[in-house]
C-alpha positions as CSV (number, residue, x, y, z in Angstrom):
1,M,-36.4,-11.5,-7.4
2,R,-33.3,-11.1,-5.1
3,L,-29.9,-12.8,-5.9
4,R,-27.7,-13.8,-3.2
5,L,-23.8,-14.6,-2.8
6,E,-22.4,-16.0,0.4
7,F,-18.7,-15.4,1.3
8,S,-17.0,-17.0,4.2
9,D,-15.2,-14.1,5.2
10,K,-14.4,-10.5,4.1
11,Y,-11.2,-11.7,2.2
12,R,-13.3,-13.8,-0.2
13,L,-15.4,-10.7,-1.0
14,W,-12.3,-8.7,-1.2
15,A,-10.7,-10.9,-3.7
16,E,-13.8,-11.7,-5.7
17,L,-15.1,-8.2,-6.2
18,V,-12.8,-5.5,-5.0
19,K,-9.4,-6.6,-6.1
20,A,-10.0,-9.1,-8.8
21,N,-11.8,-6.6,-10.8
22,T,-14.4,-9.2,-11.8
23,D,-16.1,-8.4,-15.0
24,S,-19.0,-10.6,-14.2
25,L,-20.3,-12.9,-11.4
26,F,-22.2,-16.2,-12.0
27,I,-25.2,-17.1,-9.6
28,E,-27.3,-20.2,-9.7
29,A,-30.7,-19.1,-10.4
30,P,-33.8,-20.1,-12.3
31,T,-33.2,-18.0,-15.6
32,S,-37.1,-17.9,-16.2
33,L,-37.3,-15.4,-13.3
34,V,-34.7,-13.0,-14.4
35,K,-34.4,-11.3,-17.6
36,L,-31.3,-9.9,-19.6
37,G,-30.8,-6.2,-18.8
38,T,-32.6,-6.1,-15.6
39,R,-31.2,-4.4,-12.5
40,V,-31.8,-6.7,-9.6
41,P,-30.9,-6.6,-5.7
42,L,-27.8,-8.8,-5.0
43,E,-27.2,-9.7,-1.3
44,L,-23.6,-10.1,-0.4
45,A,-23.5,-12.1,2.8
46,I,-20.5,-12.4,5.1
47,G,-21.3,-14.4,8.2
48,G,-24.2,-12.7,9.9
49,S,-23.8,-9.2,7.9
50,I,-25.6,-8.6,4.6
51,L,-24.7,-5.9,2.0
52,V,-27.2,-5.2,-0.7
53,A,-26.0,-4.0,-3.9
54,V,-27.7,-3.5,-7.4
55,A,-26.5,-5.6,-10.2
56,E,-27.3,-5.8,-13.9
57,V,-27.9,-9.1,-15.4
58,V,-25.6,-9.6,-18.4
59,G,-25.9,-13.2,-19.1
60,Q,-28.0,-16.4,-18.8
61,R,-27.3,-20.1,-18.9
62,T,-30.4,-22.5,-19.0
63,D,-30.3,-25.9,-17.5
64,G,-28.4,-28.2,-19.9
65,G,-27.7,-31.1,-17.7
66,R,-23.8,-30.7,-17.1
67,F,-23.8,-27.4,-15.6
68,K,-26.5,-25.7,-13.3
69,P,-28.6,-22.7,-14.8
70,G,-28.0,-19.2,-13.7
71,V,-27.1,-15.7,-14.5
72,W,-24.1,-13.6,-14.8
73,V,-24.4,-10.1,-13.3
74,K,-22.2,-6.9,-13.2
75,L,-21.7,-4.3,-10.6
76,A,-21.4,-0.7,-11.7
77,D,-18.5,1.3,-10.3
78,D,-20.6,3.0,-7.7
79,E,-21.7,-0.3,-6.4
80,V,-18.1,-1.6,-6.2
81,L,-17.3,1.6,-4.2
82,K,-20.1,0.6,-1.9
83,V,-18.4,-2.8,-1.3
84,R,-15.1,-0.9,-0.8
85,R,-16.7,1.4,2.0
86,F,-18.2,-1.8,3.5
87,L,-14.9,-3.3,3.8
88,G,-13.3,-0.2,5.3
89,L,-11.1,0.6,2.3
90,A,-10.5,3.8,0.5
91,E,-13.3,4.7,-1.9
92,E,-10.6,5.0,-4.8
93,P,-8.2,2.2,-5.2
94,L,-4.6,3.6,-5.7
95,R,-3.6,4.2,-9.2
96,V,0.1,3.1,-9.3
97,S,2.1,5.3,-11.7
98,A,5.8,5.9,-11.9
99,G,7.6,5.7,-8.6
100,R,10.8,7.6,-7.6
101,H,13.6,7.2,-9.9
102,S,16.4,8.5,-7.8
103,H,17.7,7.1,-4.3
104,R,16.9,9.1,-1.3
105,E,19.1,8.8,1.9
106,P,17.9,9.3,5.4
107,C,19.3,12.4,7.3
108,S,18.6,15.1,9.5
109,L,19.7,18.3,8.0
110,P,18.4,21.8,9.2
111,M,16.8,24.0,6.7
112,T,15.1,27.5,6.8
113,L,12.0,28.5,4.8
114,T,12.6,31.8,2.9
115,T,9.6,31.7,0.5
116,P,7.2,32.0,2.0
117,A,9.2,33.3,4.9
118,L,7.7,31.3,7.8
119,P,8.9,31.1,11.6
120,H,8.2,27.2,11.5
121,G,11.3,24.9,12.3
122,A,12.0,22.6,9.7
123,R,14.5,19.6,8.7
124,V,15.3,17.5,5.8
125,R,14.5,14.0,6.8
126,N,15.7,12.4,3.5
127,L,17.4,13.6,0.4
128,S,18.0,12.8,-3.3
129,E,19.3,14.5,-6.2
130,T,15.7,15.4,-7.1
131,G,13.9,16.1,-3.9
132,A,13.6,15.7,-0.2
133,L,11.2,14.9,2.5
134,I,11.1,17.7,4.9
135,E,9.7,17.5,8.4
136,T,7.8,20.7,9.3
137,T,4.5,22.1,10.7
138,A,4.4,24.9,8.1
139,P,1.1,25.0,6.1
140,L,2.4,23.7,2.6
141,K,0.2,22.5,0.0
142,P,0.8,20.3,-3.1
143,G,1.8,22.5,-6.2
144,Q,3.1,25.3,-3.9
145,F,6.5,26.8,-4.8
146,I,8.8,27.2,-1.9
147,E,12.5,28.5,-1.5
148,F,14.7,27.4,1.5
149,D,18.5,27.3,2.7
150,L,19.8,23.8,3.4
151,T,22.7,23.3,5.7
152,L,24.8,20.4,4.8
153,D,26.8,18.3,7.3
154,D,29.9,20.2,6.0
155,A,28.2,23.6,7.0
156,T,27.8,24.4,3.4
157,V,24.5,26.4,2.8
158,L,22.5,25.7,-0.4
159,A,19.8,28.0,-1.6
160,L,17.1,25.7,-3.2
161,S,13.9,25.9,-5.0
162,A,11.1,23.4,-4.9
163,E,7.6,22.3,-5.5
164,V,5.5,20.8,-2.9
165,I,4.4,17.4,-4.4
166,R,2.8,15.5,-1.4
167,E,0.2,16.5,1.3
168,P,1.7,16.6,4.7
169,D,1.7,13.0,6.5
170,E,2.5,13.3,10.2
171,A,4.2,16.7,9.7
172,C,6.3,15.4,6.8
173,T,6.0,16.9,3.3
174,G,7.6,15.8,-0.2
175,V,9.3,18.3,-2.3
176,R,10.8,18.3,-6.0
177,F,13.7,20.4,-6.4
178,V,13.4,23.2,-9.4
179,E,16.4,23.6,-11.4
180,P,19.0,22.9,-8.7
181,G,21.7,23.9,-11.2
182,A,24.9,24.9,-9.4
183,A,23.6,23.2,-6.2
184,L,23.5,19.8,-7.8
185,A,27.3,19.1,-7.3
186,P,27.2,19.7,-3.4
187,L,24.0,17.7,-3.2
188,R,25.8,14.7,-4.8
189,A,28.7,15.0,-2.6
190,Q,26.3,15.1,0.5
191,L,24.6,11.9,-0.6
192,E,27.7,10.2,-1.2
193,R,28.7,10.9,2.6
194,L,25.3,9.7,3.5
195,V,25.7,6.4,1.6
196,A,29.2,5.8,3.1
197,R,27.8,5.8,6.9
198,P,28.0,2.4,8.5
199,P,24.9,0.2,7.8
200,K,22.3,-0.8,10.3
201,Q,23.4,-3.7,12.5
202,R,20.0,-5.1,13.0
203,Q,17.6,-6.1,10.1
204,H,14.3,-4.3,10.1
205,V,11.0,-6.2,9.5
206,L,7.8,-4.4,9.1
207,V,4.7,-6.3,10.1
208,A,1.5,-4.7,8.8
209,D,-1.8,-6.2,9.9
210,D,-5.1,-4.8,11.1
211,E,-5.6,-7.3,13.8
212,A,-3.7,-6.4,16.9
213,E,-3.1,-10.2,17.9
214,I,-1.4,-11.1,14.8
215,R,0.8,-8.1,14.8
216,E,2.0,-9.1,18.4
217,F,2.4,-12.7,17.6
218,L,4.7,-11.8,14.6
219,S,6.5,-9.2,16.5
220,R,7.3,-11.5,19.4
221,A,8.1,-14.4,16.9
222,L,10.6,-12.3,14.9
223,S,12.1,-10.2,17.8
224,K,13.3,-13.6,19.4
225,H,15.4,-14.1,16.2
226,G,17.1,-10.7,16.5
227,Y,15.0,-8.8,14.1
228,E,13.9,-5.3,14.7
229,V,10.2,-5.1,14.3
230,L,8.1,-2.2,13.1
231,K,4.3,-2.3,13.1
232,A,1.5,-0.9,11.4
233,S,-2.3,-1.5,11.6
234,A,-3.4,0.4,8.5
235,G,-2.3,0.6,4.8
236,K,-1.4,4.3,4.8
237,E,0.6,3.9,8.2
238,A,2.5,0.9,6.5
239,M,3.3,2.8,3.3
240,A,4.8,5.9,5.4
241,L,6.9,3.5,7.5
242,I,8.3,1.6,4.4
243,R,9.1,4.8,2.8
244,E,10.7,6.1,5.9
245,S,12.7,3.4,7.3
246,R,13.2,1.1,4.2
247,P,12.9,-2.2,6.1
248,S,14.7,-5.4,5.2
249,L,11.6,-7.3,4.7
250,V,7.7,-6.5,4.7
251,L,5.1,-8.9,6.2
252,L,1.9,-7.6,4.8
253,D,-1.8,-8.3,5.2
254,I,-3.7,-7.9,2.1
255,L,-6.9,-6.5,3.4
256,M,-6.2,-3.3,5.7
257,P,-8.3,-0.2,6.2
258,G,-7.7,2.6,3.7
259,M,-5.1,1.1,1.5
260,D,-4.7,-2.4,0.8
261,G,-1.6,-4.8,0.6
262,V,-1.8,-5.2,-3.1
263,D,-1.8,-1.4,-3.7
264,I,1.3,-1.0,-1.3
265,C,3.1,-3.8,-3.1
266,K,2.6,-2.2,-6.4
267,S,3.7,1.3,-5.1
268,M,7.0,-0.3,-3.7
269,R,7.7,-2.3,-7.0
270,A,7.5,1.2,-9.0
271,D,9.8,2.8,-6.6
272,V,13.7,2.6,-7.2
273,E,14.3,2.6,-3.3
274,L,12.0,0.0,-2.5
275,A,11.6,-2.3,-5.6
276,D,14.1,-4.8,-4.1
277,I,12.6,-5.2,-0.7
278,P,11.1,-8.6,-0.2
279,V,7.3,-8.6,0.2
280,I,5.4,-11.6,1.9
281,F,1.8,-11.5,2.0
282,A,0.1,-13.0,4.9
283,S,-3.7,-13.6,4.3
284,A,-6.7,-15.6,4.9
285,V,-7.5,-15.7,1.0
286,D,-7.6,-19.1,-0.2
287,R,-4.4,-20.3,-1.4
288,S,-5.0,-20.6,-5.0
289,R,-6.5,-17.1,-5.2
290,L,-3.6,-15.8,-3.0
291,H,-0.9,-17.1,-5.3
292,D,-2.6,-15.3,-8.2
293,I,-2.9,-12.1,-6.2
294,A,0.5,-12.2,-4.8
295,D,2.0,-12.8,-8.4
296,E,0.0,-9.9,-10.0
297,A,1.0,-7.5,-7.2
298,G,4.7,-8.4,-7.5
299,A,4.9,-9.9,-4.0
300,T,8.0,-12.1,-3.4
301,D,6.2,-14.9,-1.6
302,Y,3.0,-15.5,0.6
303,L,1.6,-17.2,3.9
304,T,-1.9,-18.5,4.4
305,K,-3.7,-17.8,7.7
306,P,-3.7,-19.2,10.3
307,L,0.1,-18.8,10.2
308,S,2.4,-21.4,11.1
309,I,5.5,-20.5,13.0
310,G,7.7,-23.0,11.1
311,D,6.6,-21.6,7.7
312,L,7.2,-18.0,8.9
313,Y,10.8,-18.8,10.1
314,N,11.6,-20.7,6.8
315,L,10.3,-17.7,4.5
316,V,12.0,-15.0,6.5
317,G,15.1,-16.8,6.8
318,K,15.0,-17.5,3.1
319,Y,14.9,-13.7,2.2
320,L,16.9,-12.4,5.2
321,K,20.0,-14.4,5.1
């Protein structure tokens, strides 16, 4: 016997199976035809598309009058990964651990790699007491030990050692300082000078959605009200822009290729630099489920699709006074 679940769109499937971490699903069915412990094909239908997964029957309810008969089924981890691939998500969801605990300031400071001695040009794009984001085409790998000379804005040259902690992303590599010692005092002085710079005049809003029409609609609407709009079409791209630009507000679709909005929001809430940025989910998930998802992820608020221009302005104005 083949069981079947129908979803009106991919958002319902995502909310039910992938992000809700559902322990089991109830399906109406004649219990006489399905036995406990059996593995059965389960059709997941979205419009005209059908994905067939294998589910295990873990419970039964016979016809008692008030409730309809049916079975509870559970998907194994590899079957959930199949659904993730079907939706275009990364095969493994992000595991959010501790984020950054020291503030980084954007900058553009020249540096020279000394170990390994490489001819590649390099600059520090942002800086903290504990690490930096380096812009370079040098072939660096996570776990690698490097040494470099950093030139501060007062012409002081610091000799620093660091561990590479992040894969290069668009030629940018994250490093963590190793025993900065005497370099710590001039690093702190440099950070104080960076913090004292005049603030940005226009507020930046990041719009992340995999649908081009929605990105353009939001961009035009917000630009008319004087906001500088940054756009991203995928989760990883959005996360990189958030880390680099630290926008004043993030408008985030929940279901995007590679990295979904819930994982992005959780990463922001675990990062000292990003934790206070308002995050508004904009999603086609039904309102009651969206409320629970936004609450669990740490979002500030949410909008349901199709978007209302009035609701958009009200929320953005509420959090960007």
